[in-house]
PDB file with SEQRES, HELIX, SHEET and CRYST1 records, atoms N, CA, C and O in Angstrom:
SEQRES   1 A   82  MET ARG PHE GLY LYS ILE GLY MET ALA ALA ALA ALA ALA          
SEQRES   2 A   82  ALA SER LEU VAL SER ALA PRO VAL LEU ALA GLN ALA ALA          
SEQRES   3 A   82  LYS PRO VAL GLN PRO VAL SER SER VAL ALA ARG THR SER          
SEQRES   4 A   82  ALA THR VAL ASP GLY GLU ASN ASN VAL GLU GLY GLY SER          
SEQRES   5 A   82  GLY ILE ILE ILE ALA ILE LEU ALA ALA ALA ALA VAL ILE          
SEQRES   6 A   82  GLY GLY ILE ILE ILE ALA ALA ASP GLY SER GLU ASN THR          
SEQRES   7 A   82  PRO THR SER PRO                                              
HELIX    1 AA1 ARG A    2  ALA A   25  1                                  24    
HELIX    2 AA2 GLY A   53  ALA A   71  1                                  19    
CRYST1    1.000    1.000    1.000  90.00  90.00  90.00 P 1           1          
ATOM      1  N   MET A   1       1.571 -39.360  -9.427  1.00  0.00           N  
ATOM      2  CA  MET A   1       2.351 -38.218  -8.961  1.00  0.00           C  
ATOM      3  C   MET A   1       1.805 -36.949  -9.634  1.00  0.00           C  
ATOM      4  O   MET A   1       1.625 -35.924  -8.977  1.00  0.00           O  
ATOM      5  N   ARG A   2       1.548 -37.023 -10.921  1.00  0.00           N  
ATOM      6  CA  ARG A   2       1.078 -35.859 -11.659  1.00  0.00           C  
ATOM      7  C   ARG A   2      -0.330 -35.457 -11.173  1.00  0.00           C  
ATOM      8  O   ARG A   2      -0.639 -34.274 -11.030  1.00  0.00           O  
ATOM      9  N   PHE A   3      -1.168 -36.472 -10.925  1.00  0.00           N  
ATOM     10  CA  PHE A   3      -2.551 -36.171 -10.468  1.00  0.00           C  
ATOM     11  C   PHE A   3      -2.512 -35.593  -9.067  1.00  0.00           C  
ATOM     12  O   PHE A   3      -3.353 -34.769  -8.707  1.00  0.00           O  
ATOM     13  N   GLY A   4      -1.545 -36.019  -8.282  1.00  0.00           N  
ATOM     14  CA  GLY A   4      -1.437 -35.421  -6.929  1.00  0.00           C  
ATOM     15  C   GLY A   4      -1.095 -33.971  -6.959  1.00  0.00           C  
ATOM     16  O   GLY A   4      -1.648 -33.193  -6.183  1.00  0.00           O  
ATOM     17  N   LYS A   5      -0.186 -33.570  -7.842  1.00  0.00           N  
ATOM     18  CA  LYS A   5       0.160 -32.172  -7.988  1.00  0.00           C  
ATOM     19  C   LYS A   5      -1.015 -31.344  -8.528  1.00  0.00           C  
ATOM     20  O   LYS A   5      -1.251 -30.224  -8.075  1.00  0.00           O  
ATOM     21  N   ILE A   6      -1.735 -31.894  -9.484  1.00  0.00           N  
ATOM     22  CA  ILE A   6      -2.873 -31.198 -10.031  1.00  0.00           C  
ATOM     23  C   ILE A   6      -3.963 -31.063  -8.978  1.00  0.00           C  
ATOM     24  O   ILE A   6      -4.599 -30.015  -8.867  1.00  0.00           O  
ATOM     25  N   GLY A   7      -4.178 -32.118  -8.209  1.00  0.00           N  
ATOM     26  CA  GLY A   7      -5.178 -32.075  -7.125  1.00  0.00           C  
ATOM     27  C   GLY A   7      -4.827 -31.043  -6.073  1.00  0.00           C  
ATOM     28  O   GLY A   7      -5.699 -30.303  -5.619  1.00  0.00           O  
ATOM     29  N   MET A   8      -3.548 -30.981  -5.675  1.00  0.00           N  
ATOM     30  CA  MET A   8      -3.124 -30.026  -4.662  1.00  0.00           C  
ATOM     31  C   MET A   8      -3.240 -28.599  -5.218  1.00  0.00           C  
ATOM     32  O   MET A   8      -3.644 -27.691  -4.491  1.00  0.00           O  
ATOM     33  N   ALA A   9      -2.902 -28.395  -6.459  1.00  0.00           N  
ATOM     34  CA  ALA A   9      -3.048 -27.090  -7.071  1.00  0.00           C  
ATOM     35  C   ALA A   9      -4.506 -26.651  -7.129  1.00  0.00           C  
ATOM     36  O   ALA A   9      -4.819 -25.490  -6.867  1.00  0.00           O  
ATOM     37  N   ALA A  10      -5.391 -27.574  -7.469  1.00  0.00           N  
ATOM     38  CA  ALA A  10      -6.826 -27.284  -7.549  1.00  0.00           C  
ATOM     39  C   ALA A  10      -7.376 -26.954  -6.158  1.00  0.00           C  
ATOM     40  O   ALA A  10      -8.195 -26.046  -6.013  1.00  0.00           O  
ATOM     41  N   ALA A  11      -6.921 -27.701  -5.126  1.00  0.00           N  
ATOM     42  CA  ALA A  11      -7.396 -27.418  -3.766  1.00  0.00           C  
ATOM     43  C   ALA A  11      -6.891 -26.079  -3.297  1.00  0.00           C  
ATOM     44  O   ALA A  11      -7.634 -25.354  -2.636  1.00  0.00           O  
ATOM     45  N   ALA A  12      -5.659 -25.713  -3.608  1.00  0.00           N  
ATOM     46  CA  ALA A  12      -5.133 -24.428  -3.228  1.00  0.00           C  
ATOM     47  C   ALA A  12      -5.845 -23.284  -3.920  1.00  0.00           C  
ATOM     48  O   ALA A  12      -6.136 -22.256  -3.307  1.00  0.00           O  
ATOM     49  N   ALA A  13      -6.120 -23.466  -5.189  1.00  0.00           N  
ATOM     50  CA  ALA A  13      -6.866 -22.454  -5.962  1.00  0.00           C  
ATOM     51  C   ALA A  13      -8.281 -22.277  -5.431  1.00  0.00           C  
ATOM     52  O   ALA A  13      -8.770 -21.155  -5.302  1.00  0.00           O  
ATOM     53  N   ALA A  14      -8.930 -23.387  -5.127  1.00  0.00           N  
ATOM     54  CA  ALA A  14     -10.309 -23.306  -4.556  1.00  0.00           C  
ATOM     55  C   ALA A  14     -10.342 -22.617  -3.222  1.00  0.00           C  
ATOM     56  O   ALA A  14     -11.250 -21.836  -2.938  1.00  0.00           O  
ATOM     57  N   SER A  15      -9.351 -22.903  -2.398  1.00  0.00           N  
ATOM     58  CA  SER A  15      -9.315 -22.237  -1.063  1.00  0.00           C  
ATOM     59  C   SER A  15      -9.023 -20.751  -1.187  1.00  0.00           C  
ATOM     60  O   SER A  15      -9.562 -19.954  -0.420  1.00  0.00           O  
ATOM     61  N   LEU A  16      -8.201 -20.372  -2.113  1.00  0.00           N  
ATOM     62  CA  LEU A  16      -7.921 -18.954  -2.357  1.00  0.00           C  
ATOM     63  C   LEU A  16      -9.135 -18.214  -2.877  1.00  0.00           C  
ATOM     64  O   LEU A  16      -9.348 -17.051  -2.535  1.00  0.00           O  
ATOM     65  N   VAL A  17      -9.925 -18.866  -3.693  1.00  0.00           N  
ATOM     66  CA  VAL A  17     -11.095 -18.250  -4.260  1.00  0.00           C  
ATOM     67  C   VAL A  17     -12.228 -18.182  -3.250  1.00  0.00           C  
ATOM     68  O   VAL A  17     -12.948 -17.187  -3.169  1.00  0.00           O  
ATOM     69  N   SER A  18     -12.378 -19.268  -2.473  1.00  0.00           N  
ATOM     70  CA  SER A  18     -13.572 -19.333  -1.589  1.00  0.00           C  
ATOM     71  C   SER A  18     -13.370 -18.605  -0.250  1.00  0.00           C  
ATOM     72  O   SER A  18     -14.364 -18.299   0.408  1.00  0.00           O  
ATOM     73  N   ALA A  19     -12.164 -18.321   0.175  1.00  0.00           N  
ATOM     74  CA  ALA A  19     -11.935 -17.704   1.487  1.00  0.00           C  
ATOM     75  C   ALA A  19     -12.607 -16.336   1.612  1.00  0.00           C  
ATOM     76  O   ALA A  19     -13.295 -16.096   2.605  1.00  0.00           O  
ATOM     77  N   PRO A  20     -12.435 -15.435   0.650  1.00  0.00           N  
ATOM     78  CA  PRO A  20     -13.113 -14.126   0.790  1.00  0.00           C  
ATOM     79  C   PRO A  20     -14.619 -14.243   0.758  1.00  0.00           C  
ATOM     80  O   PRO A  20     -15.312 -13.483   1.433  1.00  0.00           O  
ATOM     81  N   VAL A  21     -15.134 -15.170  -0.004  1.00  0.00           N  
ATOM     82  CA  VAL A  21     -16.573 -15.353  -0.118  1.00  0.00           C  
ATOM     83  C   VAL A  21     -17.149 -15.833   1.210  1.00  0.00           C  
ATOM     84  O   VAL A  21     -18.172 -15.338   1.683  1.00  0.00           O  
ATOM     85  N   LEU A  22     -16.466 -16.806   1.793  1.00  0.00           N  
ATOM     86  CA  LEU A  22     -16.915 -17.339   3.084  1.00  0.00           C  
ATOM     87  C   LEU A  22     -16.784 -16.335   4.211  1.00  0.00           C  
ATOM     88  O   LEU A  22     -17.616 -16.291   5.118  1.00  0.00           O  
ATOM     89  N   ALA A  23     -15.726 -15.520   4.150  1.00  0.00           N  
ATOM     90  CA  ALA A  23     -15.538 -14.514   5.181  1.00  0.00           C  
ATOM     91  C   ALA A  23     -16.597 -13.424   5.116  1.00  0.00           C  
ATOM     92  O   ALA A  23     -17.021 -12.894   6.143  1.00  0.00           O  
ATOM     93  N   GLN A  24     -17.024 -13.090   3.887  1.00  0.00           N  
ATOM     94  CA  GLN A  24     -18.056 -12.069   3.732  1.00  0.00           C  
ATOM     95  C   GLN A  24     -19.437 -12.594   4.153  1.00  0.00           C  
ATOM     96  O   GLN A  24     -20.275 -11.839   4.646  1.00  0.00           O  
ATOM     97  N   ALA A  25     -19.651 -13.864   3.957  1.00  0.00           N  
ATOM     98  CA  ALA A  25     -20.973 -14.391   4.281  1.00  0.00           C  
ATOM     99  C   ALA A  25     -21.157 -14.689   5.769  1.00  0.00           C  
ATOM    100  O   ALA A  25     -22.284 -14.892   6.221  1.00  0.00           O  
ATOM    101  N   ALA A  26     -20.083 -14.717   6.519  1.00  0.00           N  
ATOM    102  CA  ALA A  26     -20.199 -15.015   7.956  1.00  0.00           C  
ATOM    103  C   ALA A  26     -20.850 -13.876   8.709  1.00  0.00           C  
ATOM    104  O   ALA A  26     -20.602 -12.711   8.399  1.00  0.00           O  
ATOM    105  N   LYS A  27     -21.680 -14.188   9.697  1.00  0.00           N  
ATOM    106  CA  LYS A  27     -22.339 -13.157  10.486  1.00  0.00           C  
ATOM    107  C   LYS A  27     -21.374 -12.618  11.511  1.00  0.00           C  
ATOM    108  O   LYS A  27     -20.597 -13.388  12.075  1.00  0.00           O  
ATOM    109  N   PRO A  28     -21.390 -11.329  11.775  1.00  0.00           N  
ATOM    110  CA  PRO A  28     -20.487 -10.805  12.796  1.00  0.00           C  
ATOM    111  C   PRO A  28     -20.915 -11.268  14.194  1.00  0.00           C  
ATOM    112  O   PRO A  28     -22.105 -11.429  14.463  1.00  0.00           O  
ATOM    113  N   VAL A  29     -19.970 -11.471  15.049  1.00  0.00           N  
ATOM    114  CA  VAL A  29     -20.223 -11.894  16.432  1.00  0.00           C  
ATOM    115  C   VAL A  29     -20.658 -10.681  17.251  1.00  0.00           C  
ATOM    116  O   VAL A  29     -20.002  -9.640  17.218  1.00  0.00           O  
ATOM    117  N   GLN A  30     -21.747 -10.811  17.973  1.00  0.00           N  
ATOM    118  CA  GLN A  30     -22.220  -9.739  18.817  1.00  0.00           C  
ATOM    119  C   GLN A  30     -21.446  -9.746  20.131  1.00  0.00           C  
ATOM    120  O   GLN A  30     -21.269 -10.801  20.739  1.00  0.00           O  
ATOM    121  N   PRO A  31     -20.982  -8.575  20.573  1.00  0.00           N  
ATOM    122  CA  PRO A  31     -20.240  -8.541  21.832  1.00  0.00           C  
ATOM    123  C   PRO A  31     -21.150  -8.853  23.010  1.00  0.00           C  
ATOM    124  O   PRO A  31     -22.359  -8.628  22.954  1.00  0.00           O  
ATOM    125  N   VAL A  32     -20.553  -9.375  24.080  1.00  0.00           N  
ATOM    126  CA  VAL A  32     -21.305  -9.760  25.259  1.00  0.00           C  
ATOM    127  C   VAL A  32     -21.868  -8.518  25.942  1.00  0.00           C  
ATOM    128  O   VAL A  32     -23.027  -8.503  26.357  1.00  0.00           O  
ATOM    129  N   SER A  33     -21.043  -7.479  26.057  1.00  0.00           N  
ATOM    130  CA  SER A  33     -21.520  -6.254  26.671  1.00  0.00           C  
ATOM    131  C   SER A  33     -21.157  -5.089  25.736  1.00  0.00           C  
ATOM    132  O   SER A  33     -20.074  -5.060  25.151  1.00  0.00           O  
ATOM    133  N   SER A  34     -22.054  -4.163  25.614  1.00  0.00           N  
ATOM    134  CA  SER A  34     -21.771  -2.984  24.786  1.00  0.00           C  
ATOM    135  C   SER A  34     -21.196  -1.879  25.658  1.00  0.00           C  
ATOM    136  O   SER A  34     -21.868  -1.380  26.560  1.00  0.00           O  
ATOM    137  N   VAL A  35     -19.988  -1.509  25.396  1.00  0.00           N  
ATOM    138  CA  VAL A  35     -19.301  -0.498  26.142  1.00  0.00           C  
ATOM    139  C   VAL A  35     -18.996   0.642  25.166  1.00  0.00           C  
ATOM    140  O   VAL A  35     -18.375   0.438  24.122  1.00  0.00           O  
ATOM    141  N   ALA A  36     -19.446   1.846  25.531  1.00  0.00           N  
ATOM    142  CA  ALA A  36     -19.209   2.974  24.703  1.00  0.00           C  
ATOM    143  C   ALA A  36     -17.773   3.463  24.891  1.00  0.00           C  
ATOM    144  O   ALA A  36     -17.308   3.603  26.022  1.00  0.00           O  
ATOM    145  N   ARG A  37     -17.077   3.719  23.797  1.00  0.00           N  
ATOM    146  CA  ARG A  37     -15.682   4.143  23.859  1.00  0.00           C  
ATOM    147  C   ARG A  37     -15.683   5.682  23.970  1.00  0.00           C  
ATOM    148  O   ARG A  37     -16.390   6.381  23.244  1.00  0.00           O  
ATOM    149  N   THR A  38     -14.879   6.161  24.888  1.00  0.00           N  
ATOM    150  CA  THR A  38     -14.749   7.605  25.060  1.00  0.00           C  
ATOM    151  C   THR A  38     -13.282   8.001  24.837  1.00  0.00           C  
ATOM    152  O   THR A  38     -12.379   7.183  25.013  1.00  0.00           O  
ATOM    153  N   SER A  39     -13.063   9.215  24.462  1.00  0.00           N  
ATOM    154  CA  SER A  39     -11.719   9.728  24.205  1.00  0.00           C  
ATOM    155  C   SER A  39     -11.122  10.267  25.498  1.00  0.00           C  
ATOM    156  O   SER A  39     -11.839  10.691  26.404  1.00  0.00           O  
ATOM    157  N   ALA A  40      -9.822  10.243  25.564  1.00  0.00           N  
ATOM    158  CA  ALA A  40      -9.113  10.732  26.732  1.00  0.00           C  
ATOM    159  C   ALA A  40      -8.834  12.223  26.592  1.00  0.00           C  
ATOM    160  O   ALA A  40      -8.733  12.733  25.476  1.00  0.00           O  
ATOM    161  N   THR A  41      -8.712  12.912  27.696  1.00  0.00           N  
ATOM    162  CA  THR A  41      -8.395  14.337  27.663  1.00  0.00           C  
ATOM    163  C   THR A  41      -6.916  14.521  27.413  1.00  0.00           C  
ATOM    164  O   THR A  41      -6.095  13.682  27.785  1.00  0.00           O  
ATOM    165  N   VAL A  42      -6.584  15.647  26.769  1.00  0.00           N  
ATOM    166  CA  VAL A  42      -5.227  15.969  26.416  1.00  0.00           C  
ATOM    167  C   VAL A  42      -4.780  17.164  27.287  1.00  0.00           C  
ATOM    168  O   VAL A  42      -5.441  18.202  27.286  1.00  0.00           O  
ATOM    169  N   ASP A  43      -3.677  17.027  28.021  1.00  0.00           N  
ATOM    170  CA  ASP A  43      -3.201  18.093  28.867  1.00  0.00           C  
ATOM    171  C   ASP A  43      -2.455  19.147  28.085  1.00  0.00           C  
ATOM    172  O   ASP A  43      -2.887  20.300  28.065  1.00  0.00           O  
ATOM    173  N   GLY A  44      -1.370  18.810  27.449  1.00  0.00           N  
ATOM    174  CA  GLY A  44      -0.604  19.758  26.668  1.00  0.00           C  
ATOM    175  C   GLY A  44      -0.581  19.367  25.206  1.00  0.00           C  
ATOM    176  O   GLY A  44       0.004  18.346  24.845  1.00  0.00           O  
ATOM    177  N   GLU A  45      -1.193  20.144  24.387  1.00  0.00           N  
ATOM    178  CA  GLU A  45      -1.270  19.785  22.949  1.00  0.00           C  
ATOM    179  C   GLU A  45      -0.049  20.290  22.200  1.00  0.00           C  
ATOM    180  O   GLU A  45       0.468  21.369  22.489  1.00  0.00           O  
ATOM    181  N   ASN A  46       0.401  19.511  21.246  1.00  0.00           N  
ATOM    182  CA  ASN A  46       1.602  19.822  20.449  1.00  0.00           C  
ATOM    183  C   ASN A  46       1.182  20.357  19.103  1.00  0.00           C  
ATOM    184  O   ASN A  46       0.320  19.761  18.457  1.00  0.00           O  
ATOM    185  N   ASN A  47       1.739  21.431  18.661  1.00  0.00           N  
ATOM    186  CA  ASN A  47       1.377  22.037  17.356  1.00  0.00           C  
ATOM    187  C   ASN A  47       2.433  21.754  16.263  1.00  0.00           C  
ATOM    188  O   ASN A  47       2.687  22.610  15.415  1.00  0.00           O  
ATOM    189  N   VAL A  48       3.021  20.598  16.284  1.00  0.00           N  
ATOM    190  CA  VAL A  48       4.035  20.224  15.333  1.00  0.00           C  
ATOM    191  C   VAL A  48       3.401  19.565  14.113  1.00  0.00           C  
ATOM    192  O   VAL A  48       4.126  19.186  13.193  1.00  0.00           O  
ATOM    193  N   GLU A  49       2.115  19.416  14.068  1.00  0.00           N  
ATOM    194  CA  GLU A  49       1.409  18.682  13.003  1.00  0.00           C  
ATOM    195  C   GLU A  49       1.573  19.394  11.660  1.00  0.00           C  
ATOM    196  O   GLU A  49       1.342  20.597  11.543  1.00  0.00           O  
ATOM    197  N   GLY A  50       1.981  18.616  10.643  1.00  0.00           N  
ATOM    198  CA  GLY A  50       2.012  19.127   9.284  1.00  0.00           C  
ATOM    199  C   GLY A  50       3.174  20.036   8.937  1.00  0.00           C  
ATOM    200  O   GLY A  50       3.195  20.573   7.830  1.00  0.00           O  
ATOM    201  N   GLY A  51       4.109  20.231   9.788  1.00  0.00           N  
ATOM    202  CA  GLY A  51       5.190  21.128   9.474  1.00  0.00           C  
ATOM    203  C   GLY A  51       6.173  20.549   8.452  1.00  0.00           C  
ATOM    204  O   GLY A  51       6.738  21.302   7.659  1.00  0.00           O  
ATOM    205  N   SER A  52       6.381  19.275   8.452  1.00  0.00           N  
ATOM    206  CA  SER A  52       7.345  18.661   7.555  1.00  0.00           C  
ATOM    207  C   SER A  52       6.713  18.283   6.206  1.00  0.00           C  
ATOM    208  O   SER A  52       7.434  17.906   5.282  1.00  0.00           O  
ATOM    209  N   GLY A  53       5.422  18.373   6.080  1.00  0.00           N  
ATOM    210  CA  GLY A  53       4.771  18.036   4.823  1.00  0.00           C  
ATOM    211  C   GLY A  53       5.169  18.917   3.681  1.00  0.00           C  
ATOM    212  O   GLY A  53       5.334  18.438   2.559  1.00  0.00           O  
ATOM    213  N   ILE A  54       5.327  20.179   3.932  1.00  0.00           N  
ATOM    214  CA  ILE A  54       5.761  21.147   2.885  1.00  0.00           C  
ATOM    215  C   ILE A  54       7.174  20.869   2.450  1.00  0.00           C  
ATOM    216  O   ILE A  54       7.475  20.953   1.259  1.00  0.00           O  
ATOM    217  N   ILE A  55       8.051  20.541   3.373  1.00  0.00           N  
ATOM    218  CA  ILE A  55       9.455  20.261   3.061  1.00  0.00           C  
ATOM    219  C   ILE A  55       9.509  19.029   2.171  1.00  0.00           C  
ATOM    220  O   ILE A  55      10.231  19.022   1.174  1.00  0.00           O  
ATOM    221  N   ILE A  56       8.761  17.994   2.513  1.00  0.00           N  
ATOM    222  CA  ILE A  56       8.764  16.759   1.728  1.00  0.00           C  
ATOM    223  C   ILE A  56       8.222  17.024   0.304  1.00  0.00           C  
ATOM    224  O   ILE A  56       8.739  16.482  -0.674  1.00  0.00           O  
ATOM    225  N   ALA A  57       7.179  17.861   0.206  1.00  0.00           N  
ATOM    226  CA  ALA A  57       6.610  18.190  -1.112  1.00  0.00           C  
ATOM    227  C   ALA A  57       7.628  18.973  -1.954  1.00  0.00           C  
ATOM    228  O   ALA A  57       7.740  18.733  -3.157  1.00  0.00           O  
ATOM    229  N   ILE A  58       8.343  19.871  -1.361  1.00  0.00           N  
ATOM    230  CA  ILE A  58       9.349  20.666  -2.084  1.00  0.00           C  
ATOM    231  C   ILE A  58      10.510  19.738  -2.574  1.00  0.00           C  
ATOM    232  O   ILE A  58      10.981  19.852  -3.705  1.00  0.00           O  
ATOM    233  N   LEU A  59      10.942  18.826  -1.680  1.00  0.00           N  
ATOM    234  CA  LEU A  59      11.992  17.894  -2.087  1.00  0.00           C  
ATOM    235  C   LEU A  59      11.568  16.960  -3.220  1.00  0.00           C  
ATOM    236  O   LEU A  59      12.329  16.657  -4.140  1.00  0.00           O  
ATOM    237  N   ALA A  60      10.275  16.507  -3.101  1.00  0.00           N  
ATOM    238  CA  ALA A  60       9.752  15.636  -4.174  1.00  0.00           C  
ATOM    239  C   ALA A  60       9.658  16.366  -5.499  1.00  0.00           C  
ATOM    240  O   ALA A  60       9.994  15.816  -6.548  1.00  0.00           O  
ATOM    241  N   ALA A  61       9.194  17.623  -5.445  1.00  0.00           N  
ATOM    242  CA  ALA A  61       9.111  18.432  -6.697  1.00  0.00           C  
ATOM    243  C   ALA A  61      10.489  18.638  -7.285  1.00  0.00           C  
ATOM    244  O   ALA A  61      10.668  18.538  -8.499  1.00  0.00           O  
ATOM    245  N   ALA A  62      11.482  18.929  -6.427  1.00  0.00           N  
ATOM    246  CA  ALA A  62      12.844  19.152  -6.905  1.00  0.00           C  
ATOM    247  C   ALA A  62      13.415  17.833  -7.519  1.00  0.00           C  
ATOM    248  O   ALA A  62      14.133  17.883  -8.517  1.00  0.00           O  
ATOM    249  N   ALA A  63      13.097  16.683  -6.929  1.00  0.00           N  
ATOM    250  CA  ALA A  63      13.557  15.438  -7.509  1.00  0.00           C  
ATOM    251  C   ALA A  63      12.924  15.172  -8.881  1.00  0.00           C  
ATOM    252  O   ALA A  63      13.602  14.699  -9.793  1.00  0.00           O  
ATOM    253  N   VAL A  64      11.644  15.471  -9.027  1.00  0.00           N  
ATOM    254  CA  VAL A  64      10.977  15.285 -10.306  1.00  0.00           C  
ATOM    255  C   VAL A  64      11.532  16.250 -11.354  1.00  0.00           C  
ATOM    256  O   VAL A  64      11.769  15.852 -12.495  1.00  0.00           O  
ATOM    257  N   ILE A  65      11.732  17.461 -10.993  1.00  0.00           N  
ATOM    258  CA  ILE A  65      12.280  18.463 -11.950  1.00  0.00           C  
ATOM    259  C   ILE A  65      13.735  18.062 -12.332  1.00  0.00           C  
ATOM    260  O   ILE A  65      14.123  18.155 -13.496  1.00  0.00           O  
ATOM    261  N   GLY A  66      14.524  17.617 -11.330  1.00  0.00           N  
ATOM    262  CA  GLY A  66      15.872  17.153 -11.647  1.00  0.00           C  
ATOM    263  C   GLY A  66      15.880  15.970 -12.589  1.00  0.00           C  
ATOM    264  O   GLY A  66      16.715  15.898 -13.491  1.00  0.00           O  
ATOM    265  N   GLY A  67      14.967  15.046 -12.392  1.00  0.00           N  
ATOM    266  CA  GLY A  67      14.866  13.883 -13.264  1.00  0.00           C  
ATOM    267  C   GLY A  67      14.467  14.253 -14.678  1.00  0.00           C  
ATOM    268  O   GLY A  67      14.941  13.648 -15.639  1.00  0.00           O  
ATOM    269  N   ILE A  68      13.604  15.234 -14.810  1.00  0.00           N  
ATOM    270  CA  ILE A  68      13.207  15.701 -16.158  1.00  0.00           C  
ATOM    271  C   ILE A  68      14.379  16.377 -16.840  1.00  0.00           C  
ATOM    272  O   ILE A  68      14.604  16.175 -18.033  1.00  0.00           O  
ATOM    273  N   ILE A  69      15.127  17.175 -16.100  1.00  0.00           N  
ATOM    274  CA  ILE A  69      16.297  17.864 -16.698  1.00  0.00           C  
ATOM    275  C   ILE A  69      17.342  16.857 -17.132  1.00  0.00           C  
ATOM    276  O   ILE A  69      17.914  16.981 -18.215  1.00  0.00           O  
ATOM    277  N   ILE A  70      17.605  15.833 -16.273  1.00  0.00           N  
ATOM    278  CA  ILE A  70      18.609  14.810 -16.650  1.00  0.00           C  
ATOM    279  C   ILE A  70      18.119  13.979 -17.860  1.00  0.00           C  
ATOM    280  O   ILE A  70      18.926  13.606 -18.711  1.00  0.00           O  
ATOM    281  N   ALA A  71      16.811  13.688 -17.941  1.00  0.00           N  
ATOM    282  CA  ALA A  71      16.288  12.895 -19.034  1.00  0.00           C  
ATOM    283  C   ALA A  71      16.310  13.698 -20.333  1.00  0.00           C  
ATOM    284  O   ALA A  71      16.556  13.131 -21.398  1.00  0.00           O  
ATOM    285  N   ALA A  72      16.063  14.981 -20.268  1.00  0.00           N  
ATOM    286  CA  ALA A  72      16.014  15.821 -21.489  1.00  0.00           C  
ATOM    287  C   ALA A  72      17.330  16.572 -21.658  1.00  0.00           C  
ATOM    288  O   ALA A  72      17.344  17.733 -22.067  1.00  0.00           O  
ATOM    289  N   ASP A  73      18.405  15.918 -21.349  1.00  0.00           N  
ATOM    290  CA  ASP A  73      19.757  16.539 -21.381  1.00  0.00           C  
ATOM    291  C   ASP A  73      20.123  16.962 -22.776  1.00  0.00           C  
ATOM    292  O   ASP A  73      20.733  18.018 -22.941  1.00  0.00           O  
ATOM    293  N   GLY A  74      19.792  16.214 -23.767  1.00  0.00           N  
ATOM    294  CA  GLY A  74      20.094  16.534 -25.151  1.00  0.00           C  
ATOM    295  C   GLY A  74      21.483  16.100 -25.579  1.00  0.00           C  
ATOM    296  O   GLY A  74      21.933  16.489 -26.657  1.00  0.00           O  
ATOM    297  N   SER A  75      22.169  15.318 -24.785  1.00  0.00           N  
ATOM    298  CA  SER A  75      23.502  14.859 -25.156  1.00  0.00           C  
ATOM    299  C   SER A  75      23.414  13.863 -26.286  1.00  0.00           C  
ATOM    300  O   SER A  75      22.398  13.189 -26.457  1.00  0.00           O  
ATOM    301  N   GLU A  76      24.439  13.775 -27.028  1.00  0.00           N  
ATOM    302  CA  GLU A  76      24.492  12.836 -28.188  1.00  0.00           C  
ATOM    303  C   GLU A  76      24.931  11.467 -27.718  1.00  0.00           C  
ATOM    304  O   GLU A  76      26.128  11.185 -27.659  1.00  0.00           O  
ATOM    305  N   ASN A  77      23.988  10.619 -27.386  1.00  0.00           N  
ATOM    306  CA  ASN A  77      24.281   9.268 -26.952  1.00  0.00           C  
ATOM    307  C   ASN A  77      23.904   8.274 -28.037  1.00  0.00           C  
ATOM    308  O   ASN A  77      23.378   7.196 -27.760  1.00  0.00           O  
ATOM    309  N   THR A  78      24.182   8.655 -29.272  1.00  0.00           N  
ATOM    310  CA  THR A  78      23.848   7.737 -30.352  1.00  0.00           C  
ATOM    311  C   THR A  78      24.919   6.684 -30.503  1.00  0.00           C  
ATOM    312  O   THR A  78      26.080   6.970 -30.212  1.00  0.00           O  
ATOM    313  N   PRO A  79      24.599   5.502 -30.935  1.00  0.00           N  
ATOM    314  CA  PRO A  79      25.627   4.443 -31.071  1.00  0.00           C  
ATOM    315  C   PRO A  79      26.561   4.758 -32.172  1.00  0.00           C  
ATOM    316  O   PRO A  79      26.188   5.390 -33.160  1.00  0.00           O  
ATOM    317  N   THR A  80      27.796   4.318 -32.015  1.00  0.00           N  
ATOM    318  CA  THR A  80      28.825   4.617 -33.050  1.00  0.00           C  
ATOM    319  C   THR A  80      28.915   3.538 -34.142  1.00  0.00           C  
ATOM    320  O   THR A  80      29.572   3.739 -35.163  1.00  0.00           O  
ATOM    321  N   SER A  81      28.260   2.407 -33.924  1.00  0.00           N  
ATOM    322  CA  SER A  81      28.313   1.337 -34.938  1.00  0.00           C  
ATOM    323  C   SER A  81      27.377   1.691 -36.086  1.00  0.00           C  
ATOM    324  O   SER A  81      26.370   2.365 -35.866  1.00  0.00           O  
ATOM    325  N   PRO A  82      27.683   1.251 -37.307  1.00  0.00           N  
ATOM    326  CA  PRO A  82      26.849   1.577 -38.460  1.00  0.00           C  
ATOM    327  C   PRO A  82      25.547   0.926 -38.476  1.00  0.00           C  
ATOM    328  O   PRO A  82      24.764   1.132 -39.404  1.00  0.00           O  
TER     329      PRO A  82                                                      
END                                                                             
C-alpha cells in the first residue's frame, strides 16, 4: 500500500515535470492552407476609450492614502496587562 502511494506520487511528479519539456520540444503543425488575416472596417468609432482609467487611479490613490492615515493614527492601543 505504501509503495503504491509512493509510486503514484512519483508518476504524478514526473508527469508534471516532463509535460512542459515535451510541449516545448514538439514541432508546430503546419496549416493546410495559408490564409492571410485581414481586419474589418469600422463604420462608427467610439471615443469612450480610457475615460474611466483616471477615475480608477484617483480612487486607488485615495484608498492608499486613507489606509496610510488609518495605520498611522497614533492612538494608544497599548495592552493594559503588565
